[in-house]
MMTF fields as JSON, N, C-alpha, C and O atoms, coordinates in Angstrom:
{
  "mmtfVersion": "1.0.0",
  "mmtfProducer": "UNKNOWN",
  "numBonds": 343,
  "numAtoms": 344,
  "numGroups": 86,
  "numChains": 1,
  "numModels": 1,
  "chainsPerModel": [1],
  "groupsPerChain": [86],
  "chainIdList": ["A"],
  "bondAtomList": [4, 2, 8, 6, 12, 10, 16, 14, 20, 18, 24, 22, 28, 26, 32, 30, 36, 34, 40, 38, 44, 42, 48, 46, 52, 50, 56, 54, 60, 58, 64, 62, 68, 66, 72, 70, 76, 74, 80, 78, 84, 82, 88, 86, 92, 90, 96, 94, 100, 98, 104, 102, 108, 106, 112, 110, 116, 114, 120, 118, 124, 122, 128, 126, 132, 130, 136, 134, 140, 138, 144, 142, 148, 146, 152, 150, 156, 154, 160, 158, 164, 162, 168, 166, 172, 170, 176, 174, 180, 178, 184, 182, 188, 186, 192, 190, 196, 194, 200, 198, 204, 202, 208, 206, 212, 210, 216, 214, 220, 218, 224, 222, 228, 226, 232, 230, 236, 234, 240, 238, 244, 242, 248, 246, 252, 250, 256, 254, 260, 258, 264, 262, 268, 266, 272, 270, 276, 274, 280, 278, 284, 282, 288, 286, 292, 290, 296, 294, 300, 298, 304, 302, 308, 306, 312, 310, 316, 314, 320, 318, 324, 322, 328, 326, 332, 330, 336, 334, 340, 338],
  "bondOrderList": [1, 1, 1, 1, 1, 1, 1, 1, 1, 1, 1, 1, 1, 1, 1, 1, 1, 1, 1, 1, 1, 1, 1, 1, 1, 1, 1, 1, 1, 1, 1, 1, 1, 1, 1, 1, 1, 1, 1, 1, 1, 1, 1, 1, 1, 1, 1, 1, 1, 1, 1, 1, 1, 1, 1, 1, 1, 1, 1, 1, 1, 1, 1, 1, 1, 1, 1, 1, 1, 1, 1, 1, 1, 1, 1, 1, 1, 1, 1, 1, 1, 1, 1, 1, 1],
  "groupList": [{"groupName": "MET", "atomNameList": ["N", "CA", "C", "O"], "elementList": ["N", "C", "C", "O"], "formalChargeList": [0, 0, 0, 0], "bondAtomList": [1, 0, 2, 1, 3, 2], "bondOrderList": [1, 1, 2], "singleLetterCode": "M", "chemCompType": "L-PEPTIDE LINKING"}, {"groupName": "LYS", "atomNameList": ["N", "CA", "C", "O"], "elementList": ["N", "C", "C", "O"], "formalChargeList": [0, 0, 0, 0], "bondAtomList": [1, 0, 2, 1, 3, 2], "bondOrderList": [1, 1, 2], "singleLetterCode": "K", "chemCompType": "L-PEPTIDE LINKING"}, {"groupName": "LEU", "atomNameList": ["N", "CA", "C", "O"], "elementList": ["N", "C", "C", "O"], "formalChargeList": [0, 0, 0, 0], "bondAtomList": [1, 0, 2, 1, 3, 2], "bondOrderList": [1, 1, 2], "singleLetterCode": "L", "chemCompType": "L-PEPTIDE LINKING"}, {"groupName": "ASP", "atomNameList": ["N", "CA", "C", "O"], "elementList": ["N", "C", "C", "O"], "formalChargeList": [0, 0, 0, 0], "bondAtomList": [1, 0, 2, 1, 3, 2], "bondOrderList": [1, 1, 2], "singleLetterCode": "D", "chemCompType": "L-PEPTIDE LINKING"}, {"groupName": "PHE", "atomNameList": ["N", "CA", "C", "O"], "elementList": ["N", "C", "C", "O"], "formalChargeList": [0, 0, 0, 0], "bondAtomList": [1, 0, 2, 1, 3, 2], "bondOrderList": [1, 1, 2], "singleLetterCode": "F", "chemCompType": "L-PEPTIDE LINKING"}, {"groupName": "ILE", "atomNameList": ["N", "CA", "C", "O"], "elementList": ["N", "C", "C", "O"], "formalChargeList": [0, 0, 0, 0], "bondAtomList": [1, 0, 2, 1, 3, 2], "bondOrderList": [1, 1, 2], "singleLetterCode": "I", "chemCompType": "L-PEPTIDE LINKING"}, {"groupName": "ARG", "atomNameList": ["N", "CA", "C", "O"], "elementList": ["N", "C", "C", "O"], "formalChargeList": [0, 0, 0, 0], "bondAtomList": [1, 0, 2, 1, 3, 2], "bondOrderList": [1, 1, 2], "singleLetterCode": "R", "chemCompType": "L-PEPTIDE LINKING"}, {"groupName": "VAL", "atomNameList": ["N", "CA", "C", "O"], "elementList": ["N", "C", "C", "O"], "formalChargeList": [0, 0, 0, 0], "bondAtomList": [1, 0, 2, 1, 3, 2], "bondOrderList": [1, 1, 2], "singleLetterCode": "V", "chemCompType": "L-PEPTIDE LINKING"}, {"groupName": "GLY", "atomNameList": ["N", "CA", "C", "O"], "elementList": ["N", "C", "C", "O"], "formalChargeList": [0, 0, 0, 0], "bondAtomList": [1, 0, 2, 1, 3, 2], "bondOrderList": [1, 1, 2], "singleLetterCode": "G", "chemCompType": "PEPTIDE LINKING"}, {"groupName": "GLU", "atomNameList": ["N", "CA", "C", "O"], "elementList": ["N", "C", "C", "O"], "formalChargeList": [0, 0, 0, 0], "bondAtomList": [1, 0, 2, 1, 3, 2], "bondOrderList": [1, 1, 2], "singleLetterCode": "E", "chemCompType": "L-PEPTIDE LINKING"}, {"groupName": "THR", "atomNameList": ["N", "CA", "C", "O"], "elementList": ["N", "C", "C", "O"], "formalChargeList": [0, 0, 0, 0], "bondAtomList": [1, 0, 2, 1, 3, 2], "bondOrderList": [1, 1, 2], "singleLetterCode": "T", "chemCompType": "L-PEPTIDE LINKING"}, {"groupName": "PRO", "atomNameList": ["N", "CA", "C", "O"], "elementList": ["N", "C", "C", "O"], "formalChargeList": [0, 0, 0, 0], "bondAtomList": [1, 0, 2, 1, 3, 2], "bondOrderList": [1, 1, 2], "singleLetterCode": "P", "chemCompType": "L-PEPTIDE LINKING"}, {"groupName": "ASN", "atomNameList": ["N", "CA", "C", "O"], "elementList": ["N", "C", "C", "O"], "formalChargeList": [0, 0, 0, 0], "bondAtomList": [1, 0, 2, 1, 3, 2], "bondOrderList": [1, 1, 2], "singleLetterCode": "N", "chemCompType": "L-PEPTIDE LINKING"}, {"groupName": "SER", "atomNameList": ["N", "CA", "C", "O"], "elementList": ["N", "C", "C", "O"], "formalChargeList": [0, 0, 0, 0], "bondAtomList": [1, 0, 2, 1, 3, 2], "bondOrderList": [1, 1, 2], "singleLetterCode": "S", "chemCompType": "L-PEPTIDE LINKING"}, {"groupName": "TRP", "atomNameList": ["N", "CA", "C", "O"], "elementList": ["N", "C", "C", "O"], "formalChargeList": [0, 0, 0, 0], "bondAtomList": [1, 0, 2, 1, 3, 2], "bondOrderList": [1, 1, 2], "singleLetterCode": "W", "chemCompType": "L-PEPTIDE LINKING"}, {"groupName": "GLN", "atomNameList": ["N", "CA", "C", "O"], "elementList": ["N", "C", "C", "O"], "formalChargeList": [0, 0, 0, 0], "bondAtomList": [1, 0, 2, 1, 3, 2], "bondOrderList": [1, 1, 2], "singleLetterCode": "Q", "chemCompType": "L-PEPTIDE LINKING"}, {"groupName": "TYR", "atomNameList": ["N", "CA", "C", "O"], "elementList": ["N", "C", "C", "O"], "formalChargeList": [0, 0, 0, 0], "bondAtomList": [1, 0, 2, 1, 3, 2], "bondOrderList": [1, 1, 2], "singleLetterCode": "Y", "chemCompType": "L-PEPTIDE LINKING"}, {"groupName": "ALA", "atomNameList": ["N", "CA", "C", "O"], "elementList": ["N", "C", "C", "O"], "formalChargeList": [0, 0, 0, 0], "bondAtomList": [1, 0, 2, 1, 3, 2], "bondOrderList": [1, 1, 2], "singleLetterCode": "A", "chemCompType": "L-PEPTIDE LINKING"}],
  "groupTypeList": [0, 1, 2, 1, 0, 3, 4, 5, 2, 6, 3, 5, 7, 8, 9, 10, 7, 2, 7, 11, 5, 12, 9, 13, 10, 13, 13, 4, 12, 8, 2, 5, 10, 7, 12, 9, 2, 8, 1, 4, 5, 14, 9, 12, 5, 9, 13, 13, 12, 3, 9, 3, 9, 2, 2, 15, 6, 5, 2, 3, 9, 16, 9, 7, 3, 1, 3, 7, 17, 1, 17, 3, 2, 3, 9, 4, 2, 8, 1, 2, 1, 17, 7, 3, 5, 5],
  "groupIdList": [1, 2, 3, 4, 5, 6, 7, 8, 9, 10, 11, 12, 13, 14, 15, 16, 17, 18, 19, 20, 21, 22, 23, 24, 25, 26, 27, 28, 29, 30, 31, 32, 33, 34, 35, 36, 37, 38, 39, 40, 41, 42, 43, 44, 45, 46, 47, 48, 49, 50, 51, 52, 53, 54, 55, 56, 57, 58, 59, 60, 61, 62, 63, 64, 65, 66, 67, 68, 69, 70, 71, 72, 73, 74, 75, 76, 77, 78, 79, 80, 81, 82, 83, 84, 85, 86],
  "secStructList": [7, 7, 7, 1, 1, 7, 3, 3, 3, 3, 3, 3, 6, 6, 3, 3, 3, 3, 3, 3, 7, 6, 6, 2, 2, 2, 2, 7, 7, 1, 7, 3, 3, 3, 7, 2, 2, 2, 2, 2, 2, 2, 2, 2, 6, 6, 6, 7, 1, 1, 2, 2, 2, 2, 2, 2, 2, 2, 2, 2, 2, 1, 7, 7, 7, 2, 2, 2, 2, 2, 2, 2, 2, 2, 2, 2, 2, 2, 2, 2, 2, 2, 6, 6, 7, 7],
  "xCoordList": [17.994, 18.908, 20.254, 20.635, 20.949, 22.204, 23.388, 23.34, 24.436, 25.68, 26.525, 26.601, 27.163, 28.018, 29.469, 30.233, 29.848, 31.227, 31.254, 30.279, 32.4, 32.588, 33.179, 34.246, 32.476, 32.938, 32.682, 31.782, 33.471, 33.209, 33.057, 33.65, 32.267, 32.032, 33.024, 33.13, 33.746, 34.754, 34.668, 34.329, 34.983, 35.138, 36.626, 37.402, 37.019, 38.425, 38.528, 38.001, 39.201, 39.427, 38.111, 38.051, 37.077, 35.809, 34.933, 33.839, 35.379, 34.605, 34.179, 34.954, 32.947, 32.482, 32.711, 32.264, 33.411, 33.761, 33.477, 33.481, 33.232, 33.135, 34.481, 35.004, 35.031, 36.355, 36.214, 35.634, 36.735, 36.644, 37.539, 38.62, 37.066, 37.856, 37.816, 37.029, 38.66, 38.746, 38.959, 39.779, 38.242, 38.421, 37.998, 38.408, 37.189, 36.713, 37.848, 37.727, 38.945, 40.063, 40.701, 41.286, 40.597, 41.189, 40.298, 40.79, 38.995, 38.106, 37.63, 37.012, 37.909, 37.484, 38.625, 38.999, 39.169, 40.241, 39.667, 39.009, 39.909, 39.441, 38.509, 38.313, 37.936, 36.99, 35.749, 35.796, 34.648, 33.419, 33.038, 32.781, 33.002, 32.602, 31.076, 30.429, 30.51, 29.059, 28.668, 29.414, 27.486, 26.958, 26.134, 26.131, 25.44, 24.662, 23.593, 23.407, 22.889, 21.855, 22.461, 21.927, 23.575, 24.255, 24.685, 24.591, 25.153, 25.546, 24.33, 24.41, 23.211, 21.983, 21.537, 21.19, 21.547, 21.152, 22.073, 21.609, 23.373, 24.333, 24.091, 24.148, 23.824, 23.621, 22.319, 22.154, 21.401, 20.101, 19.865, 18.822, 20.808, 20.569, 20.35, 19.427, 21.163, 21.037, 19.892, 19.392, 19.478, 18.36, 17.008, 15.963, 17.028, 15.797, 15.496, 16.397, 14.239, 13.846, 13.897, 14.198, 13.596, 13.569, 13.695, 13.81, 13.671, 13.831, 12.684, 12.892, 11.478, 10.334, 10.494, 10.181, 10.976, 11.207, 12.318, 12.222, 13.349, 14.446, 13.944, 14.315, 13.116, 12.525, 11.694, 11.766, 10.919, 10.101, 10.963, 10.616, 12.066, 12.99, 13.547, 13.685, 13.861, 14.351, 13.266, 13.542, 12.049, 10.945, 10.665, 10.278, 10.863, 10.672, 11.777, 11.538, 12.971, 14.127, 14.265, 14.657, 13.948, 14.179, 12.865, 11.931, 12.811, 11.672, 11.969, 12.593, 11.508, 11.793, 10.589, 9.888, 10.359, 9.3, 9.598, 10.75, 8.567, 8.742, 9.423, 10.275, 9.064, 9.667, 11.152, 11.948, 11.518, 12.929, 13.701, 14.792, 13.125, 13.781, 13.956, 15.004, 12.934, 13.004, 14.084, 14.833, 14.169, 15.186, 16.588, 17.485, 16.78, 18.09, 18.438, 19.58, 17.464, 17.688, 18.054, 19.005, 17.3, 17.578, 18.969, 19.664, 19.37, 20.702, 21.796, 22.744, 21.67, 22.692, 22.75, 23.832, 21.591, 21.574, 22.084, 22.735, 21.798, 22.308, 23.822, 24.443, 24.412, 25.881, 26.456, 27.484, 25.798, 26.27, 26.12, 26.984, 25.028, 24.812, 25.821, 26.281, 26.167, 27.092, 28.465, 29.157, 28.863, 30.18, 30.023, 30.951, 28.832, 28.528, 28.702, 29.184, 28.307, 28.357, 27.061, 27.072, 25.942, 24.671, 24.105, 23.04],
  "yCoordList": [11.744, 12.556, 12.557, 11.569, 13.641, 13.806, 13.938, 14.674, 13.212, 13.316, 14.438, 14.599, 15.217, 16.32, 15.888, 16.542, 14.79, 14.316, 12.86, 12.126, 12.458, 11.074, 10.25, 10.564, 9.207, 8.252, 6.848, 6.634, 5.902, 4.501, 3.771, 4.15, 2.735, 1.916, 0.766, 0.058, 0.575, -0.483, -1.187, -0.579, -2.485, -3.245, -3.312, -3.852, -2.764, -2.734, -3.36, -2.828, -4.478, -5.195, -5.359, -5.076, -5.816, -6.075, -4.864, -5.006, -3.688, -2.452, -1.957, -2.018, -1.468, -0.864, 0.635, 1.28, 1.181, 2.603, 3.259, 2.611, 4.552, 5.379, 6.061, 6.696, 5.916, 6.441, 7.5, 7.217, 8.714, 9.733, 9.38, 8.814, 9.727, 9.506, 10.766, 11.68, 10.795, 11.903, 13.234, 13.312, 14.266, 15.596, 15.642, 16.535, 14.693, 14.672, 14.485, 14.883, 13.884, 13.659, 14.97, 15.039, 16.01, 17.292, 18.077, 18.931, 17.797, 18.543, 17.747, 18.312, 16.441, 15.616, 14.688, 13.81, 14.881, 14.018, 13.025, 13.411, 11.757, 10.744, 9.746, 9.737, 8.905, 7.878, 8.013, 8.6, 7.474, 7.456, 5.998, 5.276, 5.569, 4.202, 4.143, 5.004, 3.112, 2.965, 1.571, 0.606, 1.487, 0.191, -0.394, 0.143, -1.494, -2.164, -1.259, -1.231, -0.518, 0.383, 1.53, 1.915, 2.079, 3.134, 2.663, 3.408, 1.436, 0.851, 0.75, 1.091, 0.286, 0.168, 1.54, 1.694, 2.522, 3.879, 4.387, 4.922, 4.218, 4.693, 4.046, 4.713, 2.756, 2.028, 2.426, 2.158, 3.056, 3.422, 4.921, 5.351, 5.712, 7.149, 7.842, 8.646, 7.549, 8.27, 7.749, 8.47, 6.523, 5.993, 6.326, 6.001, 6.969, 7.396, 8.841, 9.678, 9.126, 10.487, 11.448, 12.63, 10.926, 11.786, 10.932, 9.708, 11.591, 10.887, 9.922, 8.869, 10.272, 9.387, 8.064, 7.0, 8.136, 6.91, 6.078, 4.853, 6.731, 6.035, 5.374, 4.239, 6.067, 5.495, 4.263, 3.255, 4.328, 3.183, 1.989, 0.848, 2.242, 1.154, 0.491, -0.731, 1.297, 0.749, -0.123, -1.232, 0.375, -0.373, -1.67, -2.672, -1.647, -2.857, -3.881, -5.085, -3.415, -4.287, -4.839, -5.991, -4.027, -4.382, -4.423, -3.676, -5.288, -5.323, -4.34, -4.688, -3.109, -2.051, -1.115, -0.929, -0.537, 0.439, 1.676, 2.096, 2.246, 3.392, 4.561, 5.22, 4.83, 5.95, 5.727, 6.663, 4.487, 4.148, 4.291, 4.859, 3.771, 3.872, 5.324, 5.704, 6.134, 7.561, 8.266, 9.079, 7.963, 8.589, 8.188, 9.029, 6.915, 6.448, 7.079, 7.483, 7.165, 7.79, 9.258, 9.738, 9.97, 11.39, 11.605, 12.55, 10.723, 10.842, 10.646, 11.429, 9.606, 9.332, 10.452, 10.935, 10.865, 11.948, 13.25, 14.039, 13.478, 14.663, 14.687, 15.734, 13.531, 13.453, 13.712, 14.377, 13.189, 13.435, 14.91, 15.482, 15.512, 16.945, 17.799, 18.817, 17.398, 18.182, 18.297, 19.298, 17.283, 17.326, 17.596, 17.387, 18.062, 18.522, 17.427, 17.692, 16.208, 15.115, 15.087, 14.741, 15.45, 15.535, 16.931, 17.226],
  "zCoordList": [116.953, 117.729, 117.017, 116.389, 117.118, 116.388, 117.342, 118.327, 117.023, 117.785, 117.21, 115.991, 118.078, 117.646, 117.468, 116.757, 118.111, 118.047, 117.623, 117.787, 117.071, 116.648, 117.781, 118.308, 118.138, 119.137, 118.613, 117.801, 119.078, 118.802, 120.123, 121.132, 120.101, 121.277, 121.253, 120.252, 122.341, 122.423, 123.766, 124.781, 123.757, 124.992, 125.292, 124.504, 126.431, 126.834, 128.219, 129.196, 128.286, 129.541, 130.325, 131.521, 129.638, 130.293, 130.546, 131.093, 130.168, 130.33, 128.947, 127.993, 128.849, 127.606, 127.709, 128.658, 126.723, 126.758, 125.414, 124.367, 125.476, 124.282, 124.1, 125.015, 122.901, 122.595, 121.495, 120.447, 121.716, 120.666, 119.479, 119.643, 118.283, 117.067, 116.2, 116.447, 115.204, 114.25, 114.972, 115.887, 114.579, 115.178, 116.646, 117.386, 117.055, 118.439, 119.436, 120.595, 118.999, 119.916, 120.356, 121.437, 119.535, 119.927, 120.887, 121.624, 120.887, 121.76, 122.969, 123.871, 123.002, 124.127, 124.501, 123.724, 125.676, 126.157, 127.143, 128.108, 126.908, 127.837, 127.198, 125.983, 128.038, 127.64, 128.502, 129.583, 128.026, 128.805, 129.012, 128.049, 130.252, 130.576, 130.626, 131.223, 129.99, 129.978, 130.464, 130.296, 131.066, 131.487, 130.337, 129.229, 130.611, 129.564, 128.969, 127.752, 129.822, 129.324, 128.527, 127.486, 129.012, 128.272, 126.894, 125.918, 126.816, 125.525, 124.612, 123.431, 125.148, 124.355, 123.852, 122.681, 124.729, 124.337, 123.231, 122.224, 123.423, 122.431, 121.071, 120.038, 121.079, 119.829, 119.129, 117.938, 119.848, 119.279, 119.18, 118.687, 119.636, 119.762, 118.412, 118.281, 117.431, 116.162, 115.3, 114.438, 115.519, 114.728, 115.359, 114.796, 116.518, 117.182, 116.817, 116.766, 116.566, 116.199, 117.37, 117.206, 118.57, 119.742, 121.001, 120.926, 122.154, 123.43, 123.706, 124.308, 123.271, 123.495, 122.747, 123.281, 121.53, 120.764, 121.402, 121.467, 121.863, 122.535, 123.822, 124.119, 124.573, 125.781, 125.436, 126.14, 124.38, 123.993, 123.608, 123.911, 122.953, 122.607, 123.87, 123.927, 124.869, 126.146, 126.774, 127.231, 126.794, 127.389, 126.637, 127.239, 125.317, 124.511, 124.764, 124.671, 125.081, 125.253, 126.672, 126.856, 127.662, 129.062, 129.84, 129.546, 130.814, 131.729, 132.862, 133.865, 132.673, 133.628, 133.685, 132.69, 134.843, 135.029, 134.171, 134.057, 133.581, 132.696, 133.398, 132.802, 134.654, 135.383, 135.636, 135.566, 135.931, 136.151, 134.845, 134.82, 133.759, 132.453, 132.04, 131.518, 132.272, 131.918, 132.729, 132.188, 134.014, 134.862, 134.404, 134.349, 134.077, 133.601, 132.26, 132.041, 131.366, 130.061, 130.231, 129.616, 131.063, 131.293, 131.869, 131.497, 132.779, 133.385, 132.34, 132.279, 131.517, 130.504, 129.468, 129.134, 128.96, 127.979, 128.587, 127.903, 129.85, 130.536, 130.575, 130.389, 130.817, 130.832, 129.445, 129.314, 128.404, 127.04, 126.669, 126.004, 127.101, 126.824, 127.583, 127.067, 128.795, 129.624, 128.98, 129.167, 128.227, 127.568, 126.059, 125.276, 125.678, 124.321, 123.255, 122.153, 123.598, 122.617, 121.81, 120.629, 122.446, 121.706, 121.855, 121.313]
}
């Protein structure tokens, strides 16, 4: 999967956030707060070929039902798509 904008993952005062960098700062104002799963997805998104591979990585990492993992993945990716990050 390919990211359209440059972001870095940072821990700020106990919160994990995505911070825009480079040209992304002119097209995206703000930060995106992510939970533990969101952080895991972000760290694996570009090295995954597709959503199915990313889902399998989640299932390998966490003890979670496949349907729950898929719903969480779809929600997070939906939010990234809504703001044109992926």
